[in-house]
N, C-alpha and C positions, 0 to 999 in steps of 0.2 A: 705722257699719255695725252693724246690729242684732245680728249674730253676735258681735261683740266685746263689746257691752254685755251681751248675754245671759250671757256667761261672766265678766263683771266686768273686762274689759280696756278701755283707752282707746286711741284711735288718734291719732297725732300725725304731722305732716309736718315735715320739716326741709329747708330749701332753702339754696342757697349764694348766691343773689341774689334781689332783689325782682322782677325782670323776669319776667313771665308768671304770677305768683302769683295775680292776680285771675282769670285765665282758668282756672287749675288748680282754683280753689275750686268751679267747677261740677262737678268730678269727685271732689272730696275735701271732706268735711264737717267734719273735725276741725280743731283748732287747728294753725296752720302757724307755725313758728319760723324765723327767719333765723340762719344760721350763716355770717356773712360771712368769718370766719377759717378756715372749713372744718375745724374740729377734729373734728366728728362723722364726717367722711369718712375719718378714720383717718390714721395716720402715713404710709401709702403710698397716695396717691390713684390711682384708676384712670381713665385717659383713653382715649377712643376716638379714634384718629388719623383723619385724613381718608381713609386707605386703608380704613377701616371702611365707607365709603360704597359700596364695590364688592362687599360681601358680599351675596349673594342673600337671606340671612335678615334682614338689616337692611331691605332694600327690601320684603320680604314684611311685616315688622312695620309699616313706614311705610304701606303700602297698606291693611293691616287696620285701623290706627288711623283713617286717613282715611275708610274705609268706615263706621266707627262714629261719625263726626261730629267727631273730634278733628282740628283743623286745625294747631295748634301755630304756631310762627313760626321764623324764622331769625335771631332777635335774641338777643343775650346769649351767654354761654359755655355752649354745649350739648354740649361734648365730655366733660364730667366725668360719669362713670358713677355711679349711685346704688345703692341697695340697700334691703332690708327686714330689720328686726330685730324679733323678738318678745322682749321683755325681761320676765322673770318677776318676781313680787313678792318683796320683801325682798332677800335676798342670793342669789337663784337665778341671777342673771345672764342671759346670752343663751340663750334656749331654741331659737331658730331664727334662722339667718342666711342671707341670700341677697344676694350681691353681683353686680350686673349685670356680665355679661361683654361685652355689646354692647347697642346701642340696641334696646329692645323685648324684652329678656330678662326676662320677668316671673317673679315668684315663684310657686311652686305653691300656689294658694289652699287646696287640700285639705290640704296639709301644715300650713298656718297654722291651719286650723280644728281639725285633729287635736291640735296643740299646745295650743290654747285649751281644748279639751275635757279633755285629760289634766291640765292645770294646774288647771282648775276642779274636777275630781274630787278631786285631791290636797288642795286647800285646804278642801274640805268635810269631810275626815276629821279 
């Protein structure tokens, strides 16, 4: 993403299985790392149970993604919820954290860009 590079940040993907990674590369240009032991997913993994499929918001996300050309698949372990972390330079730690609460629960991209801008400004000082 040009916005990340413009502020001196790199973008990485971390997945818990190899299945579907090649299809994901069409949507994600950074390096993708396999975390087969799911250490990055934290000490308490978040799972979407099958009852999640009856939520209208999940179906809305599904149809929105299909409308944008993302087909996905029904293979592999798809119930494990993910997230987005913006990790600052040095010992700054996590600057922004978003843990998916259900399928299609996206991070606020404006919040990410705000954190990038603030961090870039601090590092210039």
